[in-house]
NUVO-673347 format. One record per residue: residue number from 0; residue in three letters; x, y, z of N, C-alpha, C in turn. Coordinates in pm, 1 decimal. Atoms other than C-alpha are relative to their C-alpha. Layout:
% residues N
{i NUM aa ALA neast X nnorth Y nup Z caeast X canorth Y caup Z ceast X cnorth Y cup Z} .
...
This chain:
% residues 102
{i 0 aa PRO neast -118.9 nnorth 74.7 nup -38.6 caeast 13113.4 canorth 18268.9 caup 15997.5 ceast 92.5 cnorth 83.9 cup 87.8} .
{i 1 aa LEU neast -87.9 nnorth -69.3 nup -93.9 caeast 13372.2 canorth 18355.5 caup 16256.6 ceast 111.9 cnorth 75.1 cup -71.0} .
{i 2 aa GLN neast -103.6 nnorth -70.4 nup 74.6 caeast 13613.7 canorth 18469.1 caup 15985.3 ceast -33.0 cnorth 147.7 cup -16.8} .
{i 3 aa LEU neast 42.1 nnorth -138.0 nup 20.1 caeast 13413.4 canorth 18792.3 caup 15966.1 ceast 25.4 cnorth 88.3 cup 121.5} .
{i 4 aa GLY neast -37.3 nnorth -82.1 nup -113.5 caeast 13532.2 canorth 18909.4 caup 16306.8 ceast -90.7 cnorth -8.3 cup 120.6} .
{i 5 aa VAL neast 84.1 nnorth 18.2 nup -117.7 caeast 13278.8 canorth 18779.2 caup 16555.6 ceast 90.3 cnorth -13.0 cup 122.5} .
{i 6 aa GLU neast -83.8 nnorth 3.2 nup -119.6 caeast 13418.7 canorth 18831.4 caup 16904.3 ceast -59.2 cnorth -84.5 cup 111.4} .
{i 7 aa GLY neast 60.5 nnorth 80.8 nup -104.1 caeast 13175.5 canorth 18621.4 caup 17101.3 ceast -121.1 cnorth -74.8 cup -50.3} .
{i 8 aa LEU neast 117.1 nnorth 81.9 nup 29.3 caeast 12906.4 canorth 18357.1 caup 17091.7 ceast -77.9 cnorth -20.9 cup 128.5} .
{i 9 aa ILE neast 83.6 nnorth 26.7 nup -116.0 caeast 12612.7 canorth 18298.4 caup 17323.6 ceast -91.3 cnorth -118.3 cup -31.5} .
{i 10 aa LEU neast 88.9 nnorth 114.1 nup 13.1 caeast 12420.2 canorth 17976.1 caup 17373.8 ceast -124.9 cnorth 27.8 cup 82.4} .
{i 11 aa PRO neast 123.2 nnorth -26.2 nup -75.3 caeast 12060.0 canorth 18061.0 caup 17465.7 ceast -58.1 cnorth -129.0 cup 56.5} .
{i 12 aa GLN neast 73.1 nnorth 111.7 nup -60.7 caeast 11846.4 canorth 17834.6 caup 17684.7 ceast 91.5 cnorth -114.8 cup 42.2} .
{i 13 aa THR neast -92.3 nnorth 103.4 nup -47.3 caeast 12142.7 canorth 17649.2 caup 17833.0 ceast -57.2 cnorth -63.1 cup 125.8} .
{i 14 aa GLU neast 60.4 nnorth 70.2 nup -113.7 caeast 12013.7 canorth 17383.9 caup 18069.8 ceast 85.6 cnorth -112.9 cup 55.4} .
{i 15 aa SER neast -81.1 nnorth 110.9 nup -51.5 caeast 12297.5 canorth 17134.4 caup 18117.8 ceast 148.7 cnorth 20.6 cup -29.8} .
{i 16 aa LYS neast -144.6 nnorth 1.7 nup 20.1 caeast 12670.7 canorth 17082.4 caup 18144.3 ceast 31.9 cnorth -52.6 cup -139.0} .
{i 17 aa GLN neast -26.6 nnorth 59.2 nup 130.9 caeast 12658.6 canorth 16867.3 caup 17829.6 ceast -24.4 cnorth 100.6 cup -112.3} .
{i 18 aa GLN neast 25.5 nnorth -103.8 nup 101.3 caeast 12502.1 canorth 17149.8 caup 17626.2 ceast 116.3 cnorth 98.8 cup -5.6} .
{i 19 aa ALA neast -112.0 nnorth -94.6 nup -5.7 caeast 12779.9 canorth 17382.6 caup 17742.2 ceast 125.9 cnorth -61.2 cup -59.4} .
{i 20 aa MET neast -117.3 nnorth 68.2 nup 55.3 caeast 13049.4 canorth 17127.2 caup 17656.7 ceast -10.3 cnorth -10.8 cup -152.3} .
{i 21 aa ASP neast 21.1 nnorth 10.0 nup 144.7 caeast 12901.0 canorth 17072.9 caup 17309.7 ceast 19.3 cnorth 136.9 cup -66.6} .
{i 22 aa PHE neast -13.8 nnorth -137.0 nup 49.8 caeast 12888.0 canorth 17450.6 caup 17259.8 ceast 146.3 cnorth 39.2 cup -13.9} .
{i 23 aa VAL neast -142.9 nnorth -31.4 nup 4.0 caeast 13258.2 canorth 17492.4 caup 17343.3 ceast 67.6 cnorth -76.9 cup -113.4} .
{i 24 aa ALA neast -59.2 nnorth 81.2 nup 106.4 caeast 13350.8 canorth 17206.6 caup 17110.4 ceast -37.1 cnorth 54.5 cup -137.8} .
{i 25 aa LEU neast 44.0 nnorth -55.0 nup 128.0 caeast 13145.3 canorth 17355.3 caup 16826.6 ceast 69.4 cnorth 132.7 cup -29.5} .
{i 26 aa ALA neast -68.3 nnorth -127.8 nup 19.3 caeast 13299.4 canorth 17698.9 caup 16879.0 ceast 143.2 cnorth -22.6 cup -47.8} .
{i 27 aa LYS neast -136.5 nnorth 31.9 nup 43.8 caeast 13646.3 canorth 17543.0 caup 16840.4 ceast 1.3 cnorth -48.1 cup -144.2} .
{i 28 aa GLN neast 6.6 nnorth 50.8 nup 137.1 caeast 13541.8 canorth 17367.3 caup 16520.1 ceast -24.7 cnorth 111.8 cup -100.0} .
{i 29 aa CYS neast 37.0 nnorth -108.6 nup 91.2 caeast 13409.2 canorth 17689.7 caup 16369.2 ceast 108.2 cnorth 104.7 cup -16.2} .
{i 30 aa TRP neast -102.6 nnorth -102.7 nup 7.7 caeast 13719.5 canorth 17897.0 caup 16433.6 ceast 89.5 cnorth -24.4 cup -120.9} .
{i 31 aa PRO neast -88.4 nnorth 16.9 nup 115.4 caeast 13933.1 canorth 17958.3 caup 16120.9 ceast 131.1 cnorth -66.6 cup 39.6} .
{i 32 aa ALA neast -126.5 nnorth 72.8 nup -16.5 caeast 14239.1 canorth 17734.4 caup 16091.7 ceast -8.5 cnorth -112.7 cup 100.7} .
{i 33 aa SER neast 10.8 nnorth 114.2 nup -90.5 caeast 14099.3 canorth 17471.2 caup 16326.8 ceast 19.8 cnorth -126.9 cup -80.6} .
{i 34 aa SER neast -31.0 nnorth 124.6 nup 69.8 caeast 14178.0 canorth 17112.6 caup 16244.7 ceast -121.0 cnorth -59.0 cup -70.3} .
{i 35 aa LEU neast 118.6 nnorth 59.1 nup 59.8 caeast 13817.2 canorth 17033.6 caup 16148.4 ceast -60.0 cnorth 84.0 cup -112.5} .
{i 36 aa ARG neast 51.2 nnorth -85.8 nup 107.5 caeast 13765.1 canorth 17317.7 caup 15896.4 ceast 114.8 cnorth 46.8 cup -85.8} .
{i 37 aa GLY neast -100.6 nnorth -59.5 nup 87.1 caeast 13948.5 canorth 17466.1 caup 15605.1 ceast 41.6 cnorth 136.4 cup 50.9} .
{i 38 aa ALA neast -51.4 nnorth -131.0 nup -39.9 caeast 14153.6 canorth 17779.1 caup 15649.2 ceast 42.9 cnorth 75.6 cup -124.6} .
{i 39 aa SER neast -35.2 nnorth -59.5 nup 128.8 caeast 14141.1 canorth 17929.4 caup 15302.1 ceast 62.1 cnorth 137.4 cup 13.9} .
{i 40 aa GLY neast -55.8 nnorth -133.1 nup -19.1 caeast 14213.7 canorth 18276.7 caup 15429.9 ceast 139.4 cnorth -1.0 cup 58.6} .
{i 41 aa LEU neast -129.9 nnorth 7.5 nup -65.9 caeast 14528.3 canorth 18153.7 caup 15602.6 ceast 102.8 cnorth -78.0 cup -81.5} .
{i 42 aa ARG neast -92.4 nnorth 80.4 nup 80.5 caeast 14692.6 canorth 17955.1 caup 15319.5 ceast 137.4 cnorth 63.1 cup -16.1} .
{i 43 aa PRO neast -133.4 nnorth -58.0 nup 20.2 caeast 14973.3 canorth 18206.0 caup 15258.5 ceast 84.1 cnorth 2.9 cup 128.0} .
{i 44 aa VAL neast -69.1 nnorth -9.8 nup -128.3 caeast 15063.9 canorth 18197.6 caup 15626.4 ceast 72.4 cnorth -131.5 cup 28.2} .
{i 45 aa VAL neast -74.0 nnorth 121.8 nup -32.9 caeast 15328.8 canorth 17953.9 caup 15740.7 ceast -73.3 cnorth -77.7 cup 108.1} .
{i 46 aa ALA neast 73.2 nnorth 87.8 nup -91.8 caeast 15205.9 canorth 17658.8 caup 15946.1 ceast 10.7 cnorth 46.1 cup 145.0} .
{i 47 aa GLN neast -17.1 nnorth -42.2 nup -139.2 caeast 15351.0 canorth 17788.5 caup 16272.1 ceast -85.6 cnorth 122.1 cup 30.7} .
{i 48 aa SER neast 83.0 nnorth -118.8 nup -21.7 caeast 15176.5 canorth 18124.4 caup 16234.2 ceast -147.5 cnorth -36.9 cup 3.9} .
{i 49 aa ALA neast 139.6 nnorth 44.4 nup 0.0 caeast 14847.2 canorth 17949.3 caup 16153.5 ceast -36.0 cnorth -62.9 cup 133.2} .
{i 50 aa GLN neast 26.3 nnorth 61.2 nup -131.2 caeast 14875.8 canorth 17747.0 caup 16473.4 ceast -13.6 cnorth 107.4 cup 107.1} .
{i 51 aa HIS neast 8.3 nnorth -109.8 nup -96.6 caeast 14939.6 canorth 18065.9 caup 16670.6 ceast -133.4 cnorth 73.9 cup -13.5} .
{i 52 aa LEU neast 127.3 nnorth -68.6 nup 21.4 caeast 14638.4 canorth 18236.5 caup 16513.0 ceast -116.9 cnorth -81.9 cup 52.0} .
{i 53 aa ARG neast 107.7 nnorth 86.6 nup -48.8 caeast 14418.0 canorth 17937.3 caup 16594.8 ceast -8.4 cnorth 5.6 cup 152.2} .
{i 54 aa ARG neast -0.4 nnorth -3.3 nup -146.7 caeast 14524.3 canorth 17931.6 caup 16960.1 ceast -49.0 cnorth 134.6 cup 51.6} .
{i 55 aa ARG neast 41.6 nnorth -133.4 nup -46.1 caeast 14483.4 canorth 18308.3 caup 17001.0 ceast -148.3 cnorth 22.5 cup -25.8} .
{i 56 aa GLY neast 141.5 nnorth -16.9 nup 31.8 caeast 14146.2 canorth 18303.7 caup 16827.5 ceast -88.6 cnorth -74.0 cup 96.4} .
{i 57 aa GLU neast 78.9 nnorth 78.2 nup -94.8 caeast 14015.7 canorth 18028.8 caup 17051.5 ceast 1.8 cnorth 64.5 cup 137.7} .
{i 58 aa GLU neast -10.0 nnorth -66.6 nup -129.7 caeast 14141.1 canorth 18218.5 caup 17356.6 ceast -83.1 cnorth 127.9 cup 3.6} .
{i 59 aa LEU neast 65.7 nnorth -130.1 nup 2.4 caeast 13990.2 canorth 18550.7 caup 17248.1 ceast -149.8 cnorth -6.7 cup -26.0} .
{i 60 aa LEU neast 142.1 nnorth 13.6 nup 29.3 caeast 13649.8 canorth 18421.9 caup 17137.2 ceast -77.4 cnorth -20.9 cup 130.2} .
{i 61 aa LEU neast 80.9 nnorth 9.4 nup -121.3 caeast 13406.3 canorth 18487.5 caup 17422.9 ceast -110.4 cnorth -102.8 cup -21.3} .
{i 62 aa LYS neast 105.9 nnorth 101.0 nup 5.5 caeast 13177.0 canorth 18192.1 caup 17489.1 ceast -84.9 cnorth 12.5 cup 125.9} .
{i 63 aa ALA neast 90.8 nnorth -24.7 nup -111.9 caeast 12872.9 canorth 18263.9 caup 17706.6 ceast -120.9 cnorth -91.9 cup -8.9} .
{i 64 aa CYS neast 122.5 nnorth 79.5 nup -8.5 caeast 12581.7 canorth 18049.7 caup 17820.4 ceast -107.8 cnorth 86.5 cup 64.3} .
{i 65 aa GLN neast 113.1 nnorth -76.7 nup -53.2 caeast 12242.5 canorth 18206.8 caup 17882.0 ceast -94.5 cnorth -95.0 cup 71.9} .
{i 66 aa VAL neast 89.5 nnorth 80.9 nup -82.6 caeast 12036.5 canorth 18056.4 caup 18162.6 ceast -135.8 cnorth 69.3 cup 3.4} .
{i 67 aa GLU neast 133.4 nnorth -59.0 nup 12.9 caeast 11663.7 canorth 18110.4 caup 18110.2 ceast -108.6 cnorth -82.2 cup 67.9} .
{i 68 aa SER neast 102.1 nnorth 88.1 nup -56.0 caeast 11491.9 canorth 17829.9 caup 18300.6 ceast 42.0 cnorth -50.8 cup 137.8} .
{i 69 aa GLU neast -27.0 nnorth 59.4 nup -131.3 caeast 11462.7 canorth 17665.2 caup 18638.7 ceast 97.4 cnorth -116.5 cup -13.1} .
{i 70 aa LYS neast -91.6 nnorth 112.6 nup 24.9 caeast 11637.4 canorth 17357.6 caup 18494.9 ceast 142.9 cnorth 50.8 cup -19.4} .
{i 71 aa GLY neast -131.8 nnorth -59.4 nup 19.2 caeast 11928.7 canorth 17574.6 caup 18379.7 ceast 57.0 cnorth 55.4 cup 128.6} .
{i 72 aa LEU neast -43.1 nnorth -54.6 nup -128.2 caeast 11943.1 canorth 17746.2 caup 18716.6 ceast 48.8 cnorth -111.4 cup 92.9} .
{i 73 aa ALA neast -41.2 nnorth 113.4 nup -83.2 caeast 11965.4 canorth 17407.5 caup 18890.0 ceast 136.0 cnorth -55.2 cup -42.9} .
{i 74 aa ALA neast -126.1 nnorth 54.5 nup 52.9 caeast 12262.2 canorth 17313.9 caup 18667.3 ceast 108.6 cnorth 106.4 cup -14.3} .
{i 75 aa VAL neast -90.6 nnorth -110.7 nup 28.7 caeast 12437.4 canorth 17652.5 caup 18671.7 ceast 141.8 cnorth -23.0 cup 53.3} .
{i 76 aa LYS neast -135.4 nnorth 25.5 nup -52.3 caeast 12731.1 canorth 17540.0 caup 18890.4 ceast 76.3 cnorth -93.3 cup -92.5} .
{i 77 aa ASP neast -64.7 nnorth 92.6 nup 92.6 caeast 12806.2 canorth 17250.8 caup 18655.6 ceast 31.7 cnorth 68.6 cup -132.8} .
{i 78 aa ILE neast -21.9 nnorth -73.9 nup 125.4 caeast 12768.2 canorth 17476.4 caup 18350.5 ceast 120.3 cnorth 92.1 cup 15.5} .
{i 79 aa ALA neast -109.0 nnorth -95.1 nup -23.8 caeast 13006.6 canorth 17732.0 caup 18502.4 ceast 136.1 cnorth -68.3 cup 9.9} .
{i 80 aa ARG neast -126.6 nnorth 73.7 nup -12.7 caeast 13271.4 canorth 17463.9 caup 18558.5 ceast 53.1 cnorth -52.4 cup -133.3} .
{i 81 aa VAL neast -43.7 nnorth 50.3 nup 129.5 caeast 13291.3 canorth 17374.4 caup 18189.4 ceast 116.9 cnorth 84.4 cup -51.0} .
{i 82 aa GLU neast -116.8 nnorth -70.1 nup 51.6 caeast 13635.6 canorth 17462.5 caup 18057.6 ceast -33.6 cnorth 61.4 cup -135.9} .
{i 83 aa GLY neast 27.5 nnorth -69.9 nup 124.6 caeast 13602.5 canorth 17721.7 caup 17784.1 ceast -119.3 cnorth 93.5 cup 8.9} .
{i 84 aa ILE neast 111.9 nnorth -92.4 nup -19.4 caeast 13287.0 canorth 17890.2 caup 17914.0 ceast 53.6 cnorth 121.7 cup 75.0} .
{i 85 aa ASP neast -54.6 nnorth -122.7 nup -57.2 caeast 13375.8 canorth 18251.9 caup 17987.1 ceast -100.2 cnorth 78.1 cup 84.5} .
{i 86 aa MET neast 99.8 nnorth -82.5 nup -68.0 caeast 13047.3 canorth 18389.7 caup 18113.8 ceast -133.5 cnorth -73.4 cup 5.6} .
{i 87 aa ILE neast 138.1 nnorth 46.2 nup -12.6 caeast 12704.7 canorth 18290.1 caup 18241.5 ceast -86.3 cnorth 126.0 cup 2.5} .
{i 88 aa PHE neast 92.4 nnorth -113.2 nup 5.3 caeast 12427.4 canorth 18531.5 caup 18152.6 ceast -136.7 cnorth -49.9 cup 43.7} .
{i 89 aa PHE neast 133.8 nnorth 35.6 nup -46.7 caeast 12098.5 canorth 18514.0 caup 18339.8 ceast -101.1 cnorth 91.5 cup -68.5} .
{i 90 aa ALA neast 106.5 nnorth -76.0 nup 64.7 caeast 11794.0 canorth 18621.5 caup 18139.7 ceast -111.2 cnorth 16.6 cup 103.3} .
{i 91 aa PRO neast 87.8 nnorth -13.8 nup -115.3 caeast 11587.4 canorth 18766.3 caup 18425.6 ceast -149.0 cnorth -18.1 cup -29.8} .
{i 92 aa VAL neast 143.1 nnorth 10.3 nup 30.3 caeast 11248.4 canorth 18790.4 caup 18255.8 ceast -36.3 cnorth -144.9 cup -32.7} .
{i 93 aa GLU neast 26.6 nnorth 138.7 nup 36.4 caeast 11264.4 canorth 18443.6 caup 18100.9 ceast 14.0 cnorth -92.3 cup 120.9} .
{i 94 aa LEU neast -21.9 nnorth 80.6 nup -119.7 caeast 11401.6 canorth 18297.3 caup 18423.7 ceast -116.6 cnorth 13.5 cup 96.4} .
{i 95 aa ALA neast 113.8 nnorth -22.8 nup -89.7 caeast 11125.4 canorth 18454.2 caup 18631.7 ceast -125.0 cnorth -66.8 cup -53.7} .
{i 96 aa ALA neast 118.6 nnorth 60.5 nup 60.3 caeast 10861.6 canorth 18330.0 caup 18387.8 ceast 2.4 cnorth -152.9 cup 8.9} .
{i 97 aa SER neast -9.1 nnorth 145.6 nup -2.8 caeast 10992.7 canorth 17972.3 caup 18403.8 ceast -5.5 cnorth -59.1 cup 140.3} .
{i 98 aa CYS neast -1.7 nnorth 49.9 nup -137.8 caeast 11009.5 canorth 17944.6 caup 18783.5 ceast -139.1 cnorth 5.8 cup 60.8} .
{i 99 aa PRO neast 132.6 nnorth -0.1 nup -63.2 caeast 10705.6 canorth 17849.4 caup 18985.4 ceast -11.7 cnorth 114.7 cup 100.6} .
{i 100 aa ARG neast 26.7 nnorth -106.8 nup -96.8 caeast 10550.3 canorth 18123.6 caup 19189.9 ceast -63.6 cnorth -61.1 cup 124.4} .
{i 101 aa GLY neast 66.1 nnorth 52.6 nup -115.8 caeast 10444.4 canorth 18072.0 caup 19540.3 ceast 64.3 cnorth 41.0 cup 121.2} .
């Protein structure tokens, strides 16, 4: 769980804008004190401080998509435009293996 201090998440085999959007949404749901999960570790904190921690956590959590296929490469501009995606990582060996040679 993200409560343990994870600083970033990576989505392997990203091939579409929709996958990237779903990834960002899921990352927000998993962050402590988000509206869709409990915040047991934050109960003693006043509501305003909890909101601040949630916003800062969402801002600081690195979200990266890994492109490993020709399909992902074709969609990379759309993936990169997704709000909340901080980095695109190209897996060179997997990418080379998935692209036709010729």
